[in-house]
C-alpha positions as CSV (number, residue, x, y, z in Angstrom):
1,M,101.8,100.9,103.0
2,E,101.8,99.8,106.5
3,A,98.0,99.2,106.4
4,K,98.3,96.9,103.2
5,I,100.8,94.9,105.1
6,L,98.7,94.4,108.0
7,L,95.6,93.5,105.8
8,Q,97.7,90.7,104.2
9,Q,98.7,89.5,107.5
10,G,95.1,89.6,108.6
11,H,94.2,87.6,105.6
12,A,96.7,84.9,106.5
13,Y,95.5,84.6,110.1
14,R,92.0,84.5,108.8
15,S,92.8,81.8,106.3
16,Q,94.4,79.6,109.4
17,R,91.4,80.2,111.3
18,N,92.9,82.4,113.9
19,H,90.0,84.7,113.9
20,K,91.0,86.6,117.0
21,K,94.4,87.4,115.7
22,A,93.1,88.5,112.2
23,K,90.7,90.7,113.9
24,E,93.2,92.4,116.0
25,I,95.4,93.1,112.8
26,F,92.4,94.4,110.8
27,Q,91.8,96.7,113.6
28,R,95.2,98.0,113.6
29,A,94.9,98.4,109.8
30,L,91.7,100.1,110.2
31,K,93.2,102.7,112.8
32,I,95.9,103.6,110.2
33,Q,93.5,103.8,107.4
34,M,91.1,106.2,109.3
35,K,94.2,108.4,110.1
36,D,95.4,108.4,106.6
37,F,92.2,108.5,104.5
38,G,89.6,109.7,107.0
39,G,86.7,107.8,108.3
40,D,84.6,107.6,104.8
41,S,87.1,106.2,102.4
42,L,86.4,103.1,100.4
43,D,89.5,101.3,101.9
44,V,87.9,101.8,105.5
45,A,84.8,100.5,104.1
46,L,86.6,97.3,102.9
47,T,88.4,96.7,106.0
48,L,85.1,97.3,108.1
49,N,83.9,94.4,106.0
50,Y,87.0,92.2,106.7
51,I,86.2,92.8,110.3
52,G,82.6,92.0,109.9
53,N,83.5,88.7,108.4
54,V,85.8,87.9,111.1
55,L,83.2,88.7,113.8
56,Q,80.5,86.6,111.8
57,R,82.9,83.6,112.1
58,E,83.3,84.2,115.9
59,G,79.6,84.0,116.2
60,R,79.2,87.8,117.0
61,R,76.6,88.6,114.7
62,D,75.4,91.7,116.0
63,Q,78.7,93.3,116.0
64,A,79.2,91.9,112.4
65,L,76.1,93.4,111.0
66,E,77.1,96.5,112.5
67,Q,80.5,96.7,110.8
68,H,78.9,95.7,107.6
69,K,76.4,98.6,107.8
70,R,79.0,100.8,108.6
71,A,80.7,99.9,105.3
72,L,77.6,100.2,103.3
73,D,77.1,103.7,104.4
74,I,80.5,104.8,103.2
75,Q,80.0,102.7,99.8
76,L,76.6,104.4,99.3
77,K,78.0,107.8,99.7
78,K,81.3,107.2,97.7
79,V,80.4,104.9,95.0
80,G,76.5,104.5,95.1
81,E,74.2,101.7,94.9
82,K,75.1,100.3,91.3
83,H,78.7,99.2,92.4
84,L,80.2,95.6,93.0
85,D,81.6,96.8,96.3
86,T,78.2,97.9,97.2
87,A,76.5,94.5,96.1
88,N,79.1,92.5,98.0
89,T,78.4,94.4,101.3
90,Y,74.7,93.9,100.8
91,K,75.6,90.2,100.3
92,Y,77.4,90.2,103.6
93,I,74.6,92.0,105.3
94,G,72.1,89.3,104.1
95,I,74.1,86.7,105.3
96,A,74.5,88.3,108.7
97,L,70.6,88.5,109.0
98,L,70.4,84.7,107.8
99,K,72.4,83.8,110.5
100,Q,70.2,85.9,113.0
101,N,67.1,84.0,111.6
102,D,65.7,87.3,110.0
103,D,64.8,85.4,106.9
104,E,62.7,88.1,105.3
105,K,65.2,91.0,105.6
106,A,67.9,88.6,104.5
107,E,66.0,87.6,101.4
108,E,65.4,91.1,100.7
109,T,68.9,92.3,101.1
110,L,70.4,89.3,99.2
111,R,67.9,90.0,96.3
112,K,69.3,93.5,96.2
113,A,73.0,92.2,96.2
114,L,71.9,90.1,93.1
115,D,70.0,92.9,91.4
116,I,73.0,95.1,91.3
117,M,75.4,92.3,90.2
118,D,73.0,91.6,87.5
119,D,73.1,95.1,86.2
120,L,76.7,95.4,86.2
121,P,78.9,94.8,83.0
122,A,80.2,91.3,83.0
123,K,83.8,92.6,83.2
124,C,83.0,94.0,86.8
125,L,82.3,90.6,88.0
126,I,85.7,88.8,86.9
């Protein structure tokens, strides 16, 4: 429960563009989730993506990409490639690669995200 409250606080700080505080709060939530659920839970993967998105906004692209890749590893193990969460993480990775001017890998990764989304039932995308 505490991690969920922290995540809400982190989102509030992020919406206020207080990225430093948002990242700090998300990292606290991550510690709790890792203790409660282990390092390979989908909750952990989601929080890693939140941290990656904040790092991206701070201009820390390499670190952002690392967090998104960690999230992807968990998601591939837990739900596989044909899942909306996995597609979203591919999208985040593609955006990070674009910001690093790696256009070829970015396009490949973004296409993968779109292909997954195209294959999902419409109700999954709502």
